[in-house]
C-alpha positions as CSV (number, residue, x, y, z in Angstrom):
1,M,0.0,-0.1,0.1
2,N,1.3,3.5,-0.8
3,I,0.8,6.4,1.7
4,E,-2.5,7.4,0.1
5,Q,-4.1,4.3,0.1
6,I,-3.2,3.9,3.8
7,E,-4.4,7.5,4.4
8,A,-8.0,6.7,2.9
9,R,-8.1,3.1,4.7
10,I,-7.2,5.0,8.0
11,K,-10.5,7.3,7.2
12,D,-12.4,4.3,6.6
13,I,-11.6,2.8,10.0
14,I,-12.0,6.1,11.9
15,V,-15.8,6.2,10.4
16,S,-16.7,2.5,10.8
17,S,-15.1,1.6,14.0
18,L,-16.3,4.8,16.0
19,D,-19.5,4.7,14.2
20,L,-19.4,8.4,13.0
21,E,-23.1,8.4,11.3
22,D,-22.9,12.3,10.3
23,V,-19.2,12.2,8.3
24,S,-18.0,10.4,5.7
25,P,-14.2,9.4,5.0
26,A,-13.9,12.0,2.4
27,E,-15.0,14.6,4.8
28,I,-11.7,13.9,7.0
29,E,-8.9,16.3,6.3
30,T,-5.8,14.4,6.2
31,D,-3.6,17.0,7.9
32,A,-6.8,18.3,10.5
33,P,-6.2,17.2,13.9
34,L,-8.2,14.2,15.2
35,F,-8.8,15.7,18.6
36,G,-9.8,18.7,20.1
37,D,-10.9,21.2,17.8
38,G,-10.1,18.9,14.5
39,L,-12.6,16.1,14.2
40,G,-13.3,16.4,18.0
41,L,-12.1,12.5,19.3
42,D,-11.8,11.6,22.9
43,S,-9.6,9.3,24.8
44,I,-12.2,6.3,24.5
45,D,-12.1,6.9,20.7
46,A,-8.5,6.8,21.0
47,L,-8.6,3.2,22.4
48,E,-11.0,2.2,19.8
49,L,-9.1,3.9,17.1
50,G,-6.0,2.4,18.2
51,M,-7.3,-1.5,18.5
52,A,-9.0,-1.2,15.1
53,I,-5.4,0.3,13.3
54,R,-3.2,-2.6,15.3
55,K,-6.0,-5.1,13.9
56,E,-5.9,-3.8,10.2
57,F,-2.4,-3.1,9.9
58,G,-0.4,-5.2,12.7
59,V,1.3,-2.5,14.2
60,A,2.1,-2.0,18.1
61,F,2.1,1.4,19.5
62,S,4.4,2.9,22.0
63,K,3.6,2.6,25.8
64,D,4.7,6.3,25.9
65,P,1.5,8.6,26.1
66,A,3.8,11.8,24.4
67,E,4.8,9.5,21.1
68,N,1.3,8.3,21.1
69,K,-0.4,11.5,21.1
70,K,2.2,12.6,18.0
71,I,1.3,9.4,16.4
72,F,-2.3,10.0,16.5
73,H,-2.5,13.9,16.2
74,S,-4.1,13.2,12.0
75,V,-4.8,10.9,9.7
76,K,-1.5,12.2,8.0
77,T,0.9,11.0,10.9
78,L,-1.3,7.9,11.5
79,A,-0.3,6.7,7.9
80,E,3.5,8.0,8.4
81,F,3.5,5.7,11.3
82,V,1.8,2.7,9.9
83,S,3.7,3.0,6.8
84,G,6.9,2.4,8.8
85,G,5.6,0.0,11.1
86,A,3.5,-2.4,9.0
87,K,4.5,-5.7,9.1
């Protein structure tokens, strides 16, 4: 998968795993923050999304919360992490 395909798949995963009924994958901006003022996800969403990403791509996330905060900043940062750590 190239980076654009990974980004598209992550957007699909965000919508499906978090049951976002009012958001389509195409509406999620690649560089927009996923939490706070961006997509507005919360810590529970982060856990669910992390499990779904791990299941889909076979990656393991850091035990360091600060590192994970950087990884989960946006679809772009998640895709970059996945592309470098996928099995």
